[in-house]
N, C-alpha and C positions, 0 to 999 in steps of 0.2 A: 267863395270859390274853393274847391277842394285842392289839396296839394298836387294831385295828379294833373288837374286842369291848369294850375299855376305853372307847372314845370313843362307841360306838353310842348309849348312853342320852342323849347330849347332841346328837346329830345333828339332831333335830327342831326344835331352837331356831333353826337357820338363821343368817342374818345379822341381827344385832341390835346396832346401833351404840350405844355408850355406854361410859363408863369406870368406873362404880361397881362392876360385877361383877369386872372384871379387877383393880382396885385392892384390893378386898376379898381376892381370892385371893392376890395378891402379898403383901399384909400378912401373911396366914397362912403364907406361905413365907419370911417374914423380909425382905421388900422387897429382893429381889436386884437389881432394876433400879438401886438406889442405889449398887451396887458395880461397875457396868459402864460404863466410858467408851464412848461410842457416837456413830456418825454416823447421822443419820436421813434417809431418802430417800423422798420422795413424788413423785407425778406420774401422769399418765394413761398414758404409755408411756415406756419407757427406764429405769424404776426398776431392773429386774433387771440390765440391762447395766452400769449405773453401779455397782451393788453388786458385780458381778463384777470390774470393773476395780479398784475400791478395795480389795477384799479380797485380790486377787491381788498388787497392788503392795505393800500393807502387809505381807503375808506374805513377799514377796521382800526387804523391808527388814529382816526379822528379828524382826518383832513377832509376838506370839501373837494371832491374829485369829479372831474368830467372825463368822459371817454367817447372818442369818435372812431367808429370802425365802419368797414364796408366789405361786401354788400350786406344788405339786410336779408333775413330769411323770409319774414312774413310781411312786414310793413316798415316804412321809412323811420318811424320813431325809434326803432331798435338801434339805429346808428348813433343816436344822441342819448348817452347815459349820464345821469347825474346822481351821485350818492345812492346807487342801487336801484334807481328808477329811470325808465325811459321817459323822454319828453312827452308832455301832453300833446296829442295830435293837433288840437286847435292852436296851441302856442306855436307849434312848428309851422303850421300854415301861416300864422301871423308873421313869424320871423322870415319865412321865405318870401312873403309878399313885400316886406320891407326891403329885403335884399334885392328883389327884382325891381322895385321902384327906384333903387339906386343905380341901376344899369344905365349907362350912357347910350342912347339909341344911335348915336353917330359913330360909335366904335364897334369893332368886331364883338359879337355877343359871346358871353361865357357859355360853357357847357353845363349840363345839369350837375355833374359832379363838382364843378367849380362853384356853382351857386350853393349847393348844400354844404360844401366845405367852408365857404365864407360864412354861412349860417352857423356852423359849428363854432368857429372862432368868435363870432358875434355873441352867440348864446353863452359860451363859457366866460367871456369877458363881462357880460351883463350879470351873470350869476356870481361873479367874483370868486371863481374857483381858486383853491390853493395850488392845484396842479391839474393839467389835462393830459391824458394819455391819448396820443394821436397816431392812428395807423395810416401808413402810406397806402394810397389806392393802387397805383401801378408804377413800378420802377422806383423812383426816388428823386433824381436830379430835377426832372421837369414835372413832378407830381404836384398837384394843387395844394397839398399839405406843406410843401417845402418853401415856406414863405417867411421864416424867421431864422436868424442866425445865432440864437441863444438857447438851444435846447439844454435842459438840465442833464439829459443823457440821450445819446443816439444809440439805437439798438439795431443790429442786423442779425436776423434770426437764422437764416439759411439761404442757400442760393442753388438753383438748378435751372435748366433750360425751360423757361416758360415765357410767354408773351414775346418770343424772339422776333416776331414780325415788327414789333414796335421798339424793343429795347436793344436789338442787335443779335447776330447769328451765333455768337460764341459766349461761353461763360465769362470771358474777359470783358466783352462788351456789356453784358448784363451787370457784372460786378461794378463797372464804372458808373452805371446808372444808379445802382443801389448806394454806392459810395457818395452820391450827391447829397445825402442827408448829413454827412459828416461836416462839422463846422470847426473853424480854427480854434484850437485850444480847448474844445469842449469834450467831456468824457465820452467814451464809446464802449459798448459792450457787444462782442461779436461771438456768434455761434461757430460751430464746426462747419467749415466751407471746403469745397474741392480745392486742391492746390492751385489750380489756374486762377480761381477767383480770389483765394486768400492772398496771393501775391499782389493782385491789383489793390485789394483793400489795405494791405500792409503798406504799400507804397503811398497811398493817399493819406493814411493815418500819420505817416512820417512827415509828409509834405505839410500837413496842417498842424503838426505838433499836438495831436490829440492823445491824451492819456487813454490807453486802451486796455481792456481785459478780454482775452480770448477764453471762452468758457467751454469746458467739457461737460458732457451729460452727467447728471446726478447719478448716484447709486441707489437702486431700489433696496429697501431694507425689509421690514415686515410688510405684509400686504397693505397697500394703500398708503405707504410712507416712503420717503426718500431722504437722502442726505447729500449736501454739497456745500463746499466752502465753509465747513464747520457748523452748518445749520441742519437740523432735522425737522421735517415738516410733513403734514398730510398732503396727499396727492390725489385729488378727487377725479381728475380727468383721466380717461383711459388711454392705454397705448404706450409703448416704450418711447415714442417720440416726445412724450410729455416729460421724460427725464431731461432732455435737452431744453425744452421750452421753459420748464419750471426753474432750471438752473440759471437760465438767462434772466428770468425775473428776479431771482434771489440776488444775482450779481448786480443787477440794476438797483435794487433796493439798498444793497450795501453801499453802492456809490452815492445814493441819496443820503444815507446815514453819515457818510464821510463829509457831505456838504452841510450837515447840521440838522437834517430831518430826523424827527423823533419817531422811530418805528421799533416798538418793543418786540421781544420774542413772542409775547402773547398775541399781539396784533398780527404778527407775521403768520403764526400758526392758524389763528382764527380766519384771517383773510384767505389764506391758501385753502383751508377746508371749505370755505363758502363759495369758492370760485365755480362759476357755471359758464359753459360755452356750448350752446346747442348746435346740433348739426354735425358734430364731430364725434364719431364712435358713440352715438346716442341711442341707448335702448328706448324703444317706443312700443307701447301696447296698442294693437290695432286689430279689431275683430277677433279678439280672443287669442291672438298670437303676439309674441314679442318679435319685432323686427329691429334691425340695426340700421340707423341712418348715419351716413357719412358722406361728406362732399366728394372726397377722392377725385378731384377735378384736374389733377395733373399726375405725371408718373411718380413723382416723389411722394405725393399724398396717397396714391394708390398703393405704393410699396408699404407705407406706414399702415394702411388698412389691412393689407395682406399679412404683414408681420403680426398685427394684433389678432387676426383670425387664426393664425397658426399657433397662438398660445392657448386657444380654446380647445375643448375636447373635439377630436376629429368628427366631421359631419359634412355631408354634401351640402352645397349652397344653391339656393334659388336667388339669382341675381336679378334685380330690377334696376335698369340703368338707362340714363339718357345723357347726352353730351353735347356741348356746343361745337359748332363747326371749327372753331379756332384751336381746339385742343388736340393733343397728340393721342389720337384714338388707339393706334397700334400699341404704343408703349404702355398705355393704361391697361389695355386688355392683356398684354404680356405679363404685367405685374399681378393682375388679379386672376386670370384664367390659366392656371398653371397646368398645361398638358403633362401627362405622365404621373401626376399625383394620383394616389390610389383611390381618391374620392372624385377626381375630376370628371371621370366618365359618367358620374351621376349628377354632376352640376347642370343646372338649367339656367338659361339666360332669357330674360324678358326685356325687350328694348322698347323705349318710348321716346317721343319728342320732348324737348324742353319748351314749354309754352312761352310765348311772348319774347323769345330770344332767337338769335341765329343758331338754330338747332341742326345738328346732324340728323339725317333721316334714319329712322330705325332700320329700313331695308339696307341702306349702305353699311350701317354698323353691323348688321347681321352677317353680311357677306364677309366683312373683315374679321369678325369674331370667329367665324367658322374656319377661316384660314389660320388664325392664330391658335385656336384650340379646336381641332376637329373632333376631339373626344366628347364634346358636349352632348348630354343626353337630349337636350332640346334647345332650340333657339327660335323664339317667336317674337313677332312685332305687334305692338298695340298702339292705339291712337291716344291713349291717356294712361296715367299712372294708376288710377284706381282699378280698372279691370286687370291691369298687369299684376298689381299687388294681390288682387283677389285670386288670380290664377296661381301665383307663387305661394300664397298662404294655403292653398288647397293641396299642395304637394306634401305628403307626410314625411316626417323624419328629415326635413331639410331646414337649414338655417336660412332665414330670409334677410337679404342685405339690399338696401336701396342706396345707390351711390351714383357718381359720375358728374354731378353738378350741384352746387349749392342752390342754384336757381330752381332746379328740379325739386330739391327738398323743400324749398320755400313754397313752391306751388302746392305741394302735398300738404304741408303744415297749414297753409292758408285755407285750403279746402276744409281741413279738420276743424280749424277755429271757427269757421262759418257754418259748420254742420249743426 
Protein backbone atom coordinates (compact mmCIF):
# COMPACT_ATOMS: atom_id res chain seq x y z
CA UNK A 1 0.00 0.00 0.00
CA UNK A 2 1.36 3.46 -0.88
CA UNK A 3 2.05 6.10 1.74
CA UNK A 4 -0.78 8.25 0.39
CA UNK A 5 -3.20 5.35 0.74
CA UNK A 6 -1.96 4.56 4.25
CA UNK A 7 -2.48 8.13 5.44
CA UNK A 8 -5.69 8.86 3.53
CA UNK A 9 -8.09 7.68 6.30
CA UNK A 10 -6.54 10.27 8.63
CA UNK A 11 -6.50 13.24 6.21
CA UNK A 12 -9.95 14.52 7.15
CA UNK A 13 -8.89 15.25 10.72
CA UNK A 14 -6.83 18.21 9.43
CA UNK A 15 -4.94 20.40 11.91
CA UNK A 16 -5.98 19.53 15.46
CA UNK A 17 -3.52 20.86 18.02
CA UNK A 18 -3.01 18.85 21.20
CA UNK A 19 -0.56 16.39 22.74
CA UNK A 20 -2.75 13.57 24.07
CA UNK A 21 -3.06 11.68 20.78
CA UNK A 22 0.63 11.89 19.85
CA UNK A 23 1.73 10.88 23.36
CA UNK A 24 -0.59 7.87 23.30
CA UNK A 25 0.77 6.79 19.92
CA UNK A 26 4.39 7.29 21.00
CA UNK A 27 3.76 5.25 24.15
CA UNK A 28 2.44 2.42 21.95
CA UNK A 29 5.69 2.66 19.96
CA UNK A 30 7.86 2.45 23.09
CA UNK A 31 8.36 6.21 23.62
CA UNK A 32 11.16 6.59 21.05
CA UNK A 33 11.39 10.34 21.73
CA UNK A 34 13.05 9.53 25.05
CA UNK A 35 15.98 7.94 23.19
CA UNK A 36 16.68 10.84 20.80
CA UNK A 37 18.87 13.80 21.79
CA UNK A 38 17.38 16.74 19.91
CA UNK A 39 17.37 20.44 19.11
CA UNK A 40 13.89 21.97 18.92
CA UNK A 41 13.28 24.88 16.51
CA UNK A 42 10.16 27.08 16.51
CA UNK A 43 9.32 30.42 14.92
CA UNK A 44 7.18 32.10 12.29
CA UNK A 45 9.89 32.20 9.61
CA UNK A 46 13.44 30.92 9.39
CA UNK A 47 12.85 27.57 11.09
CA UNK A 48 13.73 25.50 8.05
CA UNK A 49 16.89 27.44 7.23
CA UNK A 50 18.13 27.17 10.82
CA UNK A 51 17.42 23.43 10.81
CA UNK A 52 19.30 23.09 7.52
CA UNK A 53 22.36 24.93 8.85
CA UNK A 54 22.41 22.94 12.08
CA UNK A 55 22.02 19.52 10.47
CA UNK A 56 24.63 20.28 7.81
CA UNK A 57 27.26 21.45 10.31
CA UNK A 58 26.65 18.61 12.77
CA UNK A 59 26.90 16.11 9.93
CA UNK A 60 30.17 17.73 8.80
CA UNK A 61 31.41 17.42 12.39
CA UNK A 62 31.06 13.64 12.14
CA UNK A 63 27.85 13.12 14.06
CA UNK A 64 24.97 10.90 13.00
CA UNK A 65 22.26 13.49 12.42
CA UNK A 66 18.53 13.31 11.75
CA UNK A 67 16.36 16.22 10.65
CA UNK A 68 12.57 16.44 10.64
CA UNK A 69 10.93 19.40 8.88
CA UNK A 70 7.60 20.28 7.31
CA UNK A 71 6.00 20.74 4.90
CA UNK A 72 7.72 18.89 2.07
CA UNK A 73 8.06 20.46 -1.36
CA UNK A 74 7.79 17.44 -3.64
CA UNK A 75 7.23 14.30 -1.58
CA UNK A 76 7.01 13.00 1.99
CA UNK A 77 10.56 11.57 2.27
CA UNK A 78 11.98 15.13 2.24
CA UNK A 79 10.71 15.56 5.79
CA UNK A 80 12.97 12.77 7.06
CA UNK A 81 16.67 13.55 6.53
CA UNK A 82 19.50 11.36 7.84
CA UNK A 83 23.15 12.21 7.26
CA UNK A 84 22.50 14.09 4.04
CA UNK A 85 19.98 11.65 2.56
CA UNK A 86 16.19 11.53 2.55
CA UNK A 87 14.57 8.36 3.84
CA UNK A 88 13.90 5.64 1.29
CA UNK A 89 10.20 5.83 0.28
CA UNK A 90 9.63 2.12 0.89
CA UNK A 91 11.18 2.37 4.35
CA UNK A 92 8.95 5.34 5.11
CA UNK A 93 5.88 3.39 4.01
CA UNK A 94 6.91 0.50 6.28
CA UNK A 95 7.44 2.81 9.27
CA UNK A 96 4.10 4.53 8.71
CA UNK A 97 2.41 1.16 8.48
CA UNK A 98 3.94 0.14 11.80
CA UNK A 99 2.85 3.41 13.41
CA UNK A 100 -0.70 3.07 12.10
CA UNK A 101 -0.85 -0.52 13.35
CA UNK A 102 -0.08 0.82 16.85
CA UNK A 103 -3.09 3.17 16.86
CA UNK A 104 -5.77 2.14 19.36
CA UNK A 105 -9.06 2.03 17.40
CA UNK A 106 -11.00 2.69 20.61
CA UNK A 107 -9.41 6.12 21.07
CA UNK A 108 -9.59 9.40 19.15
CA UNK A 109 -7.46 8.89 16.03
CA UNK A 110 -4.31 10.95 15.48
CA UNK A 111 -3.92 13.42 12.62
CA UNK A 112 -1.63 12.80 9.65
CA UNK A 113 0.93 15.21 11.10
CA UNK A 114 0.88 13.37 14.41
CA UNK A 115 1.42 10.04 12.67
CA UNK A 116 4.38 11.23 10.59
CA UNK A 117 5.85 13.04 13.61
CA UNK A 118 5.68 9.82 15.61
CA UNK A 119 7.38 8.10 12.68
CA UNK A 120 10.19 10.70 12.79
CA UNK A 121 10.90 9.99 16.46
CA UNK A 122 10.68 6.23 15.83
CA UNK A 123 12.95 6.43 12.78
CA UNK A 124 15.62 8.49 14.52
CA UNK A 125 15.54 6.23 17.58
CA UNK A 126 15.92 3.10 15.43
CA UNK A 127 18.77 4.75 13.53
CA UNK A 128 20.46 5.65 16.84
CA UNK A 129 21.18 9.22 15.79
CA UNK A 130 23.54 11.28 17.90
CA UNK A 131 21.20 14.23 17.51
CA UNK A 132 17.98 15.12 15.71
CA UNK A 133 17.05 18.61 14.58
CA UNK A 134 13.27 18.88 14.98
CA UNK A 135 11.23 21.68 13.42
CA UNK A 136 7.93 22.67 15.04
CA UNK A 137 4.98 22.25 12.70
CA UNK A 138 2.59 24.91 14.05
CA UNK A 139 2.94 27.06 17.15
CA UNK A 140 4.88 25.14 19.78
CA UNK A 141 3.04 24.46 23.03
CA UNK A 142 0.52 22.02 21.53
CA UNK A 143 2.51 21.00 18.46
CA UNK A 144 3.02 17.26 17.96
CA UNK A 145 6.81 17.69 18.12
CA UNK A 146 6.59 19.05 21.68
CA UNK A 147 6.70 15.72 23.50
CA UNK A 148 10.04 15.74 25.32
CA UNK A 149 11.23 17.98 28.15
CA UNK A 150 14.97 17.55 27.58
CA UNK A 151 15.99 19.44 24.42
CA UNK A 152 19.69 20.09 24.02
CA UNK A 153 18.70 23.60 22.91
CA UNK A 154 15.38 25.28 22.19
CA UNK A 155 15.44 27.85 19.38
CA UNK A 156 12.83 30.51 18.58
CA UNK A 157 13.77 32.13 15.28
CA UNK A 158 11.20 34.87 14.71
CA UNK A 159 7.64 35.82 15.47
CA UNK A 160 4.92 37.63 13.55
CA UNK A 161 1.18 37.39 13.08
CA UNK A 162 0.48 34.12 11.33
CA UNK A 163 -1.89 31.23 12.03
CA UNK A 164 -3.66 33.64 14.39
CA UNK A 165 -6.86 31.68 13.84
CA UNK A 166 -5.29 28.82 15.83
CA UNK A 167 -2.63 30.49 17.95
CA UNK A 168 -4.40 33.65 19.06
CA UNK A 169 -5.14 37.15 17.76
CA UNK A 170 -2.12 39.07 19.10
CA UNK A 171 1.66 38.75 19.12
CA UNK A 172 1.47 38.05 22.85
CA UNK A 173 -0.86 35.11 22.29
CA UNK A 174 1.37 33.71 19.57
CA UNK A 175 4.51 34.25 21.67
CA UNK A 176 2.97 32.22 24.50
CA UNK A 177 2.41 29.34 22.08
CA UNK A 178 5.97 29.52 20.72
CA UNK A 179 7.33 29.71 24.28
CA UNK A 180 5.76 26.32 24.91
CA UNK A 181 8.89 24.63 23.57
CA UNK A 182 11.00 26.14 26.36
CA UNK A 183 11.76 23.64 29.10
CA UNK A 184 12.92 24.09 32.72
CA UNK A 185 16.63 24.77 32.94
CA UNK A 186 17.30 23.96 29.28
CA UNK A 187 19.29 26.41 27.11
CA UNK A 188 17.45 28.66 24.69
CA UNK A 189 18.56 30.68 21.68
CA UNK A 190 16.20 33.49 20.65
CA UNK A 191 16.15 35.67 17.55
CA UNK A 192 15.08 39.29 17.26
CA UNK A 193 11.40 39.56 18.20
CA UNK A 194 8.87 42.40 18.33
CA UNK A 195 8.87 44.00 21.82
CA UNK A 196 5.39 42.66 22.67
CA UNK A 197 6.50 39.11 21.88
CA UNK A 198 9.95 39.49 23.44
CA UNK A 199 8.39 40.45 26.79
CA UNK A 200 6.34 37.24 26.83
CA UNK A 201 9.34 35.08 25.93
CA UNK A 202 11.56 36.83 28.49
CA UNK A 203 9.00 36.23 31.23
CA UNK A 204 8.77 32.55 30.37
CA UNK A 205 12.56 32.17 30.25
CA UNK A 206 12.81 33.66 33.73
CA UNK A 207 9.99 31.48 35.05
CA UNK A 208 11.68 28.32 33.76
CA UNK A 209 15.25 29.41 34.67
CA UNK A 210 16.40 28.82 31.10
CA UNK A 211 19.91 30.01 30.23
CA UNK A 212 19.12 32.17 27.20
CA UNK A 213 21.00 33.94 24.45
CA UNK A 214 19.30 36.65 22.41
CA UNK A 215 20.97 36.73 19.02
CA UNK A 216 21.42 39.70 16.70
CA UNK A 217 21.89 39.26 12.93
CA UNK A 218 25.36 38.49 11.67
CA UNK A 219 27.33 41.04 9.69
CA UNK A 220 27.85 40.44 6.00
CA UNK A 221 31.54 40.69 5.12
CA UNK A 222 32.89 39.77 1.72
CA UNK A 223 30.26 38.49 -0.75
CA UNK A 224 28.88 35.16 0.41
CA UNK A 225 30.42 35.38 3.88
CA UNK A 226 29.26 36.57 7.29
CA UNK A 227 30.60 36.91 10.80
CA UNK A 228 28.94 36.67 14.20
CA UNK A 229 29.92 35.75 17.75
CA UNK A 230 33.59 35.67 16.76
CA UNK A 231 33.03 33.23 13.89
CA UNK A 232 33.45 33.89 10.16
CA UNK A 233 31.66 31.49 7.82
CA UNK A 234 30.34 31.07 4.25
CA UNK A 235 26.68 31.92 3.73
CA UNK A 236 25.26 30.04 0.73
CA UNK A 237 21.56 30.85 1.23
CA UNK A 238 20.39 34.13 -0.27
CA UNK A 239 18.78 37.16 1.34
CA UNK A 240 19.52 39.43 4.29
CA UNK A 241 17.20 37.31 6.43
CA UNK A 242 19.92 34.65 6.40
CA UNK A 243 22.12 36.92 8.50
CA UNK A 244 19.68 36.33 11.36
CA UNK A 245 19.04 32.67 10.60
CA UNK A 246 22.71 31.78 10.30
CA UNK A 247 23.56 33.69 13.49
CA UNK A 248 20.93 31.67 15.35
CA UNK A 249 22.51 28.48 14.04
CA UNK A 250 26.00 29.60 15.10
CA UNK A 251 24.76 30.50 18.60
CA UNK A 252 23.06 27.10 18.88
CA UNK A 253 26.22 25.29 17.78
CA UNK A 254 28.27 27.24 20.31
CA UNK A 255 25.79 26.20 23.00
CA UNK A 256 26.38 22.58 21.99
CA UNK A 257 30.15 23.15 22.16
CA UNK A 258 29.69 24.37 25.74
CA UNK A 259 27.90 21.07 26.45
CA UNK A 260 30.91 19.11 25.19
CA UNK A 261 30.03 18.58 21.54
CA UNK A 262 33.05 18.54 19.24
CA UNK A 263 32.45 20.99 16.38
CA UNK A 264 35.66 22.26 14.82
CA UNK A 265 36.02 25.50 12.85
CA UNK A 266 36.61 23.39 9.75
CA UNK A 267 33.40 21.42 10.28
CA UNK A 268 31.48 24.62 10.91
CA UNK A 269 32.69 26.28 7.72
CA UNK A 270 32.26 23.12 5.65
CA UNK A 271 28.77 22.50 6.99
CA UNK A 272 27.63 26.07 6.47
CA UNK A 273 29.00 26.07 2.93
CA UNK A 274 27.16 22.85 2.07
CA UNK A 275 23.77 23.96 3.43
CA UNK A 276 20.87 23.70 1.01
CA UNK A 277 17.27 24.74 1.54
CA UNK A 278 15.19 24.68 -1.66
CA UNK A 279 12.14 26.81 -2.31
CA UNK A 280 13.58 29.88 -0.60
CA UNK A 281 15.10 32.46 -2.96
CA UNK A 282 15.96 29.56 -5.24
CA UNK A 283 17.08 30.30 -8.81
CA UNK A 284 15.63 27.75 -11.21
CA UNK A 285 16.20 27.24 -14.93
CA UNK A 286 12.98 26.65 -16.85
CA UNK A 287 12.40 26.79 -20.60
CA UNK A 288 15.56 28.74 -21.15
CA UNK A 289 14.77 31.36 -18.51
CA UNK A 290 15.94 31.75 -14.94
CA UNK A 291 13.03 32.13 -12.57
CA UNK A 292 13.14 32.76 -8.84
CA UNK A 293 11.21 30.44 -6.52
CA UNK A 294 10.30 31.54 -3.02
CA UNK A 295 7.55 30.53 -0.61
CA UNK A 296 6.76 34.08 0.61
CA UNK A 297 3.65 32.62 2.24
CA UNK A 298 3.16 35.27 4.92
CA UNK A 299 3.81 39.03 5.20
CA UNK A 300 7.19 38.68 6.94
CA UNK A 301 8.42 36.21 4.31
CA UNK A 302 7.07 38.45 1.56
CA UNK A 303 9.01 41.39 3.03
CA UNK A 304 12.17 39.26 3.04
CA UNK A 305 11.61 38.41 -0.64
CA UNK A 306 11.00 42.06 -1.50
CA UNK A 307 14.15 43.12 0.36
CA UNK A 308 16.18 40.58 -1.60
CA UNK A 309 14.73 41.71 -4.93
CA UNK A 310 15.55 45.31 -4.03
CA UNK A 311 19.24 44.36 -3.80
CA UNK A 312 19.24 43.20 -7.44
CA UNK A 313 19.60 45.43 -10.50
CA UNK A 314 16.26 47.24 -11.00
CA UNK A 315 13.95 45.38 -13.33
CA UNK A 316 10.17 45.00 -13.72
CA UNK A 317 8.81 41.75 -12.38
CA UNK A 318 6.42 39.16 -13.75
CA UNK A 319 4.88 37.65 -10.62
CA UNK A 320 3.35 34.17 -10.70
CA UNK A 321 1.44 33.71 -7.47
CA UNK A 322 -1.02 31.49 -5.67
CA UNK A 323 -2.06 31.59 -2.00
CA UNK A 324 -4.04 29.57 0.49
CA UNK A 325 -7.30 30.96 1.81
CA UNK A 326 -5.86 31.22 5.34
CA UNK A 327 -3.11 33.67 4.43
CA UNK A 328 -3.03 37.45 4.78
CA UNK A 329 -3.41 38.20 1.08
CA UNK A 330 -3.58 41.98 1.41
CA UNK A 331 -0.40 42.38 3.45
CA UNK A 332 1.50 39.95 1.20
CA UNK A 333 0.49 41.97 -1.85
CA UNK A 334 1.40 45.21 -0.06
CA UNK A 335 4.87 43.84 0.69
CA UNK A 336 5.49 42.67 -2.88
CA UNK A 337 3.53 44.96 -5.20
CA UNK A 338 4.86 48.33 -4.26
CA UNK A 339 2.80 50.95 -5.99
CA UNK A 340 4.74 54.11 -6.85
CA UNK A 341 7.99 52.24 -7.53
CA UNK A 342 9.32 53.44 -10.87
CA UNK A 343 9.17 49.86 -12.17
CA UNK A 344 5.83 48.94 -10.59
CA UNK A 345 3.82 50.20 -13.54
CA UNK A 346 5.57 47.59 -15.70
CA UNK A 347 5.02 44.72 -13.24
CA UNK A 348 2.68 41.94 -14.30
CA UNK A 349 0.78 39.54 -12.08
CA UNK A 350 -0.27 36.02 -13.06
CA UNK A 351 -2.52 34.38 -10.46
CA UNK A 352 -3.12 30.64 -10.12
CA UNK A 353 -4.78 28.25 -7.66
CA UNK A 354 -2.78 26.10 -5.26
CA UNK A 355 -3.77 22.54 -6.22
CA UNK A 356 -5.01 20.06 -3.61
CA UNK A 357 -5.20 22.68 -0.85
CA UNK A 358 -7.64 25.29 0.43
CA UNK A 359 -6.74 27.80 -2.24
CA UNK A 360 -7.79 31.40 -2.67
CA UNK A 361 -9.43 31.82 -6.06
CA UNK A 362 -7.30 33.66 -8.64
CA UNK A 363 -10.24 35.94 -9.44
CA UNK A 364 -10.62 37.07 -5.82
CA UNK A 365 -6.87 37.63 -5.55
CA UNK A 366 -6.91 39.63 -8.78
CA UNK A 367 -9.59 41.99 -7.44
CA UNK A 368 -7.59 42.54 -4.27
CA UNK A 369 -4.25 42.96 -6.06
CA UNK A 370 -5.62 45.63 -8.37
CA UNK A 371 -6.89 47.51 -5.32
CA UNK A 372 -3.51 47.25 -3.56
CA UNK A 373 -1.51 48.10 -6.67
CA UNK A 374 -3.59 49.75 -9.39
CA UNK A 375 -0.41 50.51 -11.36
CA UNK A 376 0.04 46.89 -12.50
CA UNK A 377 0.57 46.58 -16.25
CA UNK A 378 -1.43 43.35 -16.27
CA UNK A 379 -3.26 41.09 -13.84
CA UNK A 380 -4.36 37.77 -15.31
CA UNK A 381 -5.79 34.53 -13.94
CA UNK A 382 -4.83 31.00 -14.99
CA UNK A 383 -6.05 27.53 -14.10
CA UNK A 384 -2.54 26.13 -13.56
CA UNK A 385 0.98 27.31 -12.91
CA UNK A 386 2.50 26.03 -16.17
CA UNK A 387 0.54 28.27 -18.57
CA UNK A 388 0.98 31.15 -16.13
CA UNK A 389 4.76 30.67 -16.06
CA UNK A 390 4.81 30.26 -19.83
CA UNK A 391 3.06 33.62 -20.21
CA UNK A 392 5.34 35.28 -17.65
CA UNK A 393 8.49 33.95 -19.30
CA UNK A 394 7.25 35.26 -22.63
CA UNK A 395 7.45 38.86 -21.42
CA UNK A 396 10.88 40.29 -22.34
CA UNK A 397 13.06 42.20 -19.89
CA UNK A 398 11.11 41.06 -16.82
CA UNK A 399 12.39 39.10 -13.84
CA UNK A 400 10.09 36.11 -13.28
CA UNK A 401 9.25 35.35 -9.63
CA UNK A 402 7.03 32.46 -8.51
CA UNK A 403 5.84 32.79 -4.91
CA UNK A 404 2.93 32.89 -2.47
CA UNK A 405 2.86 29.30 -1.24
CA UNK A 406 5.35 26.52 -0.59
CA UNK A 407 2.64 24.12 -1.71
CA UNK A 408 2.48 25.90 -5.06
CA UNK A 409 6.24 25.58 -5.48
CA UNK A 410 5.99 21.93 -4.54
CA UNK A 411 3.30 21.36 -7.15
CA UNK A 412 5.51 22.97 -9.81
CA UNK A 413 8.68 21.10 -8.80
CA UNK A 414 6.77 17.81 -8.64
CA UNK A 415 5.57 18.35 -12.19
CA UNK A 416 9.14 19.03 -13.31
CA UNK A 417 10.49 15.93 -11.59
CA UNK A 418 7.90 13.81 -13.40
CA UNK A 419 8.40 15.42 -16.81
